[in-house]
Each structure stands twice: as C-alpha cells, then as structure tokens.
DRENDO-1510 file (C-alpha; in Angstrom, 1 decimal, always signed):
<recs>
REC; n; res; u; v; w
REC; 1; MET; -10.4; +1.6; -13.7 .
REC; 2; SER; -13.1; +3.0; -12.1 .
REC; 3; ARG; -13.3; +4.0; -8.4 .
REC; 4; ILE; -16.5; +2.5; -7.4 .
REC; 5; LEU; -16.4; -1.3; -8.5 .
REC; 6; PRO; -19.5; -3.7; -8.3 .
REC; 7; ILE; -19.8; -6.1; -5.9 .
REC; 8; VAL; -20.6; -9.8; -6.7 .
REC; 9; GLN; -23.4; -11.4; -5.0 .
REC; 10; LEU; -23.9; -15.5; -3.9 .
REC; 11; GLY; -24.1; -17.5; -6.8 .
REC; 12; ASP; -21.4; -16.1; -8.6 .
REC; 13; PRO; -18.3; -18.7; -8.3 .
REC; 14; VAL; -15.5; -16.4; -7.4 .
REC; 15; LEU; -16.9; -16.2; -3.5 .
REC; 16; ARG; -16.6; -20.4; -3.4 .
REC; 17; ALA; -13.3; -20.9; -4.8 .
REC; 18; ARG; -10.0; -20.7; -2.5 .
REC; 19; ALA; -7.6; -17.5; -4.2 .
REC; 20; GLY; -4.6; -17.5; -4.5 .
REC; 21; ASP; -1.6; -15.9; -2.9 .
REC; 22; VAL; -0.8; -11.8; -3.8 .
REC; 23; THR; +3.2; -12.8; -5.8 .
REC; 24; PRO; +5.8; -10.2; -5.2 .
REC; 25; ALA; +5.8; -8.9; -7.9 .
REC; 26; ALA; +2.2; -8.0; -8.9 .
REC; 27; LEU; +2.1; -6.2; -5.4 .
REC; 28; ALA; +5.4; -4.0; -6.7 .
REC; 29; GLU; +2.6; -3.3; -10.1 .
REC; 30; PRO; +1.2; +0.3; -10.1 .
REC; 31; GLN; -2.0; -1.4; -11.1 .
REC; 32; MET; -2.3; -3.0; -7.5 .
REC; 33; GLN; -2.2; +0.3; -6.0 .
REC; 34; GLU; -4.8; +1.4; -8.5 .
REC; 35; LEU; -7.0; -1.3; -7.0 .
REC; 36; ILE; -6.9; -1.6; -3.4 .
REC; 37; ASP; -7.7; +2.5; -4.4 .
REC; 38; ALA; -10.7; +1.4; -5.7 .
REC; 39; MET; -11.8; -1.3; -3.6 .
REC; 40; ARG; -11.2; +1.3; -0.4 .
REC; 41; GLU; -13.7; +3.6; -1.9 .
REC; 42; THR; -16.0; +0.8; -2.7 .
REC; 43; MET; -16.4; -0.3; +0.6 .
REC; 44; ARG; -16.6; +3.4; +1.6 .
REC; 45; GLU; -19.6; +3.5; -0.7 .
REC; 46; ALA; -21.5; +0.0; +0.2 .
REC; 47; PRO; -21.0; +1.2; +2.9 .
REC; 48; GLY; -18.8; -1.6; +4.6 .
REC; 49; VAL; -16.2; -1.9; +7.4 .
REC; 50; GLY; -14.6; -4.7; +4.8 .
REC; 51; LEU; -14.5; -5.6; +1.3 .
REC; 52; ALA; -12.5; -9.0; +0.0 .
REC; 53; ALA; -10.8; -9.5; -3.8 .
REC; 54; PRO; -13.1; -12.2; -4.6 .
REC; 55; GLN; -16.0; -9.5; -3.4 .
REC; 56; ILE; -15.2; -7.6; -6.5 .
REC; 57; GLY; -14.6; -11.3; -8.8 .
REC; 58; LEU; -10.9; -11.3; -8.0 .
REC; 59; SER; -9.8; -14.6; -6.4 .
REC; 60; LEU; -6.7; -12.9; -4.4 .
REC; 61; ARG; -5.7; -13.0; -1.1 .
REC; 62; LEU; -6.1; -9.3; -1.0 .
REC; 63; ALA; -8.8; -7.5; +1.1 .
REC; 64; VAL; -9.6; -3.9; +2.7 .
REC; 65; ILE; -10.1; -3.1; +6.6 .
REC; 66; GLU; -11.8; +0.1; +7.9 .
REC; 67; ASP; -14.4; +0.8; +11.0 .
REC; 68; ARG; -14.7; +4.5; +10.6 .
REC; 69; PRO; -14.9; +6.9; +13.9 .
REC; 70; ALA; -18.2; +8.2; +12.6 .
REC; 71; THR; -20.1; +4.6; +12.3 .
REC; 72; VAL; -18.6; +3.6; +15.7 .
REC; 73; GLU; -19.6; +6.9; +17.5 .
REC; 74; GLY; -23.4; +6.9; +15.6 .
REC; 75; LEU; -24.1; +3.6; +17.7 .
REC; 76; ASP; -25.7; +2.7; +21.1 .
REC; 77; PRO; -22.6; +3.5; +23.9 .
REC; 78; GLU; -23.9; -0.2; +25.6 .
REC; 79; ALA; -24.3; -2.1; +21.9 .
REC; 80; ARG; -20.7; -1.0; +21.3 .
REC; 81; ALA; -20.0; -1.6; +24.4 .
REC; 82; ASP; -21.3; -5.3; +24.0 .
REC; 83; ARG; -19.7; -5.9; +20.3 .
REC; 84; GLU; -16.0; -4.6; +22.2 .
REC; 85; ARG; -16.0; -2.3; +18.7 .
REC; 86; ALA; -13.7; +0.9; +18.3 .
REC; 87; ALA; -12.8; +2.6; +14.9 .
REC; 88; VAL; -10.2; +0.7; +13.0 .
REC; 89; PRO; -8.4; +2.9; +10.9 .
REC; 90; PHE; -8.0; +2.1; +6.9 .
REC; 91; HIS; -5.8; -1.0; +6.1 .
REC; 92; VAL; -4.4; -4.1; +4.0 .
REC; 93; LEU; -4.7; -7.5; +4.5 .
REC; 94; VAL; -2.2; -9.4; +1.9 .
REC; 95; ASN; -2.0; -13.2; +1.9 .
REC; 96; PRO; -3.8; -13.1; +5.6 .
REC; 97; VAL; -3.3; -16.0; +8.0 .
REC; 98; LEU; -5.6; -16.2; +10.8 .
REC; 99; THR; -5.1; -18.2; +14.0 .
REC; 100; VAL; -7.3; -18.5; +16.9 .
REC; 101; GLU; -6.3; -16.2; +20.3 .
REC; 102; ASP; -9.8; -16.6; +21.9 .
REC; 103; ALA; -11.8; -18.9; +20.6 .
REC; 104; THR; -15.1; -18.1; +23.0 .
REC; 105; PRO; -17.8; -17.6; +20.2 .
REC; 106; ALA; -19.3; -14.0; +20.5 .
REC; 107; HIS; -22.7; -14.4; +19.0 .
REC; 108; PHE; -24.0; -11.0; +16.6 .
REC; 109; PHE; -25.7; -10.6; +13.4 .
REC; 110; GLU; -23.6; -9.9; +11.0 .
REC; 111; GLY; -24.1; -9.0; +6.9 .
REC; 112; CYS; -22.0; -9.2; +4.0 .
REC; 113; LEU; -21.8; -6.6; +0.7 .
REC; 114; SER; -22.1; -10.2; -1.1 .
REC; 115; LEU; -25.6; -10.8; -0.4 .
REC; 116; SER; -27.0; -7.4; +0.1 .
REC; 117; GLY; -30.4; -7.2; +2.4 .
REC; 118; TYR; -30.0; -9.7; +4.7 .
REC; 119; VAL; -28.1; -10.4; +8.1 .
REC; 120; GLY; -27.9; -14.0; +10.5 .
REC; 121; VAL; -26.5; -14.2; +13.7 .
REC; 122; VAL; -23.1; -15.6; +13.8 .
REC; 123; GLY; -20.6; -16.9; +16.4 .
REC; 124; ARG; -17.1; -15.3; +16.0 .
REC; 125; ALA; -14.3; -15.6; +18.0 .
REC; 126; LEU; -13.5; -13.0; +20.5 .
REC; 127; ALA; -9.7; -12.6; +20.2 .
REC; 128; VAL; -7.8; -13.2; +17.0 .
REC; 129; ARG; -3.8; -13.3; +15.3 .
REC; 130; VAL; -3.2; -12.5; +11.9 .
REC; 131; ASP; +0.2; -12.8; +9.8 .
REC; 132; CYS; +0.5; -10.7; +6.9 .
REC; 133; MET; +1.5; -8.3; +4.6 .
REC; 134; ASP; +0.3; -4.8; +3.9 .
REC; 135; GLU; +0.2; -3.2; +0.2 .
REC; 136; THR; +4.4; -2.4; +0.2 .
REC; 137; GLY; +4.9; -6.4; +0.8 .
REC; 138; THR; +5.8; -5.0; +4.9 .
REC; 139; PRO; +5.0; -8.2; +7.1 .
REC; 140; ARG; +2.4; -7.1; +9.5 .
REC; 141; VAL; +0.8; -8.6; +12.8 .
REC; 142; ILE; -2.6; -7.8; +14.3 .
REC; 143; ARG; -3.8; -8.8; +17.2 .
REC; 144; ALA; -7.3; -8.1; +17.7 .
REC; 145; ARG; -10.7; -9.1; +19.4 .
REC; 146; GLY; -14.4; -8.3; +19.9 .
REC; 147; TRP; -15.9; -6.5; +16.4 .
REC; 148; TYR; -12.2; -6.0; +14.8 .
REC; 149; ALA; -11.6; -9.6; +15.2 .
REC; 150; ARG; -15.3; -10.7; +13.9 .
REC; 151; ILE; -14.3; -7.8; +10.7 .
REC; 152; LEU; -11.4; -9.7; +10.0 .
REC; 153; GLN; -12.7; -13.7; +10.2 .
REC; 154; HIS; -15.6; -12.1; +8.1 .
REC; 155; GLU; -13.4; -11.2; +5.3 .
REC; 156; ILE; -10.2; -13.5; +5.8 .
REC; 157; ASP; -13.4; -16.1; +5.0 .
REC; 158; HIS; -13.9; -14.6; +1.7 .
REC; 159; LEU; -10.4; -15.6; +0.5 .
REC; 160; SER; -10.7; -19.1; +1.2 .
REC; 161; GLY; -14.5; -19.6; -0.4 .
REC; 162; VAL; -16.7; -19.4; +2.8 .
REC; 163; VAL; -19.8; -17.2; +3.7 .
REC; 164; TYR; -21.7; -16.1; +6.7 .
REC; 165; VAL; -24.6; -18.7; +5.9 .
REC; 166; ASP; -22.2; -21.0; +6.0 .
REC; 167; ARG; -21.5; -20.4; +9.7 .
REC; 168; MET; -24.8; -18.8; +10.8 .
REC; 169; LEU; -27.2; -20.1; +13.4 .
REC; 170; THR; -29.4; -20.6; +10.3 .
REC; 171; ARG; -33.0; -20.6; +12.5 .
REC; 172; THR; -31.4; -16.3; +12.6 .
REC; 173; PHE; -31.4; -15.8; +8.8 .
REC; 174; MET; -33.9; -13.4; +7.7 .
REC; 175; SER; -33.8; -10.1; +5.8 .
REC; 176; ALA; -32.1; -6.8; +7.1 .
REC; 177; GLU; -35.4; -4.7; +7.2 .
REC; 178; GLU; -37.4; -6.9; +9.2 .
REC; 179; CYS; -34.4; -7.1; +11.4 .
REC; 180; ALA; -34.8; -3.7; +12.2 .
REC; 181; CYS; -38.3; -3.8; +12.0 .
REC; 182; HIS; -38.9; -6.9; +15.0 .
REC; 183; TRP; -35.6; -7.2; +16.7 .
REC; 184; ALA; -33.2; -3.6; +16.7 .
REC; 185; ASP; -34.1; -3.5; +20.3 .
REC; 186; ALA; -34.4; -7.5; +21.4 .
REC; 187; ASP; -31.6; -8.3; +23.7 .
REC; 188; LEU; -29.9; -11.5; +21.9 .
REC; 189; ASP; -30.6; -13.6; +24.0 .
REC; 190; GLU; -33.7; -12.8; +23.5 .
REC; 191; VAL; -33.8; -13.4; +19.8 .
REC; 192; LEU; -32.0; -16.6; +20.2 .
REC; 193; ALA; -35.0; -18.2; +22.5 .
REC; 194; ALA; -37.6; -16.3; +20.3 .
REC; 195; LEU; -36.6; -18.3; +17.4 .
REC; 196; ASP; -35.4; -20.8; +19.0 .
REC; 197; ALA; -32.3; -20.4; +16.8 .
REC; 198; ASN; -30.4; -23.6; +18.2 .
REC; 199; ARG; -32.7; -26.0; +17.2 .
REC; 200; ALA; -31.8; -28.9; +14.7 .
REC; 201; PRO; -33.7; -29.3; +11.4 .
</recs>
C-alpha cells in the first residue's frame, strides 16, 4: 500500500454514503494498522488536521486526528485564543458516536481536503463528547471544546455522508485564495456583515 493515498473530491458517491462500522475482526487484521499508518501520512502530507476513511474512498467509520504543535504555534496568539485551539496528539477514532455537550455555536472559516481550495463559515458546537474505540479496540471517551471539538465534528460528519458545505453559511463560500486576499485580517463579525451572511436566498 502506498504511504500517501489519493484523497477523493466532492462528487464521489462515497462522500455521500453512511459508512459502515469497523468490525473487531477487521480491526485485528495487520492491513488495518497499515491503513491507519497510510492515513496518518496522507493527512500530514496534505496537510490537514483530520482525515476520514471515506475521504480515501473507504466507507468505514474510521478517522485519524492530529493538530500538530508546529501548526498551532505558528498561528497568531489572538487567533489561537479566539478559536480555543491547542495542539492535539495523533489518535484514531473507530466507530465514533458524538454527543453535543455545549451547543453554543462557534463560527469560523472551515475547509476540507475533499473540497480542495475552498472555505466557508460553519457554526459548530462549542463542546462535544465522543465515545469510540482506538486502533487497538480499546474503548475511549473524548471530551473536547473549541477547535478540537470542531475537528471531531467535521471528521465524524464525513462518516454520515455530511460535508461542511451542508452546514455552512452559504454566502461565505469562497476560494481559499480569495479568503486570504480579502478577509485574512478581518474580524469574523465584520466578514459576516460585509457578506450579508445570514441573508436568505
């Protein structure tokens, strides 16, 4: 198996299907650890902070997550604080179930490796709980808030055939290049007002 896997783009039916559970027998196979290793390398190469199995064409309830220290430390301290963003070590989610613990919506621009080159503002719950297994089959409970909670919601959405464009404020959808050009230094409230983001079609 190649260490770097192709990432499927929106339009591929696998991104709109509900993924199936990973069975204990499948999790115990050596090929599963090889797959997880390849997903980790693919995520890092992209680069991204999460990658779900449907994004590499596999309809499995499996995802990898990592927000590396170098990425987080390179951000403006104010932006980091606004997003409640801190480094997250690499870990694996198998058959995750997400529960919202604080539904207060946090709105920020979000992108996706399966919709390369575009971003949109998405409101996500501020805090969540995830019940899952890790790559060894050991049950895990994850409680997260801020940016980590956003990553978890984004990746677990993929396992239900949901992508961020389904949840975004549609008038904020734009190319990442134009976002960096016009809105990089703007306060998000200013962006939403300028784009009339809450206007109905």
